[in-house]
N, C-alpha and C positions, 0 to 999 in steps of 0.2 A: 522442581516446583511444578505442581500440576497446573495445567492451564488451558483455556478453551479458546478456539479460533472461530471467528464468524466473518462470512463473506458479505459485502455490501451488495445488494441487488442493484443498486442505481449507478455504483461506480465500478467498472470493471478491474479485476485483479487488485482490489482494495480490500484489505482484511483487518479486523480488529481482533487483538488478542485481549483476553480477560483473565485475571487472577481467579475471579469467582464465576463461576457459570450462571449465565444469564442476568449478571449484574450490571446492566446498561446505566445505572444511577451514578457510576463514576465517570461516564463520559460527558463532556461540555456539551452543552444542548446545541451548540453552533455544529458541531461535529455530527451529533445525532441526526441533525436534520440535513445536513450535506450527504451523509451515507444513505440515507432512507433506511428501509427495511434490511435488517441482518439475518442471515440465515447460518445455523450451526454447521460447521464443516469438518471440526477436528478437536479431538481432546488428546492432549499430549503431557508427558512427563518431561520437563526442560531443565537442562543444567547448562552451566556456561561452556562445557565441552562439546555439547551437541552440534552436529552440523545441520545448518538449515541452509535450503537452496537459494533463498533470496534475502536473508537477514542474519544479522549478526546476534546469536543466542546471549551473549552477555549484554547487549544493548536491550534486548527484548526484556530479559530477566530484570535489569535495572529500572526499566520503565514499569514494570508489572509491580515491582517490590515498592516504589516511589509513589506511583499514581493509580495503580490497579488496572491498567490498560496500557496497550502499545499499538500505534497504528502501522500497518505495514501497506505502503504505496507500491504502486507499479514501478518498474524500472523506468528511468528516465525516458529512455529513447522509445518506450512503448506510448508514451502520452505526448510526445512532440507533434506539433502540427504538420502535416505532410509539406514537404518542400515544393514547390511549383517547379514544374519542368519547363526549364527555358530552351527555347529553339534557337540555334544559331543561325543568324542571317548574314550571308557573305556580305562584306562591304565592298562598295564599287572603288574604282581607283583613286576617289578623292576622299575615302575613308567615311562614306556617308552609306 
């Protein structure tokens, strides 16, 4: 399947795969609003056996065939809130 990939300029590492070039009408309005402006980044021939770095090709194809689009989000560890650095304070002899 021939497909087209667009990067969100508002959300880092977030991509929309489309079955038809520039056909943003298939996207839900709320998604379009959340992603903001989309920039074309890739045109690719995709089949279920193709290895993709961050997505399962079969899942992408299934979404493209069912709804005309697929949303690729950043890896979970890249969007997690930074963990606070806790300083260890030695306890006194009373545990305080």
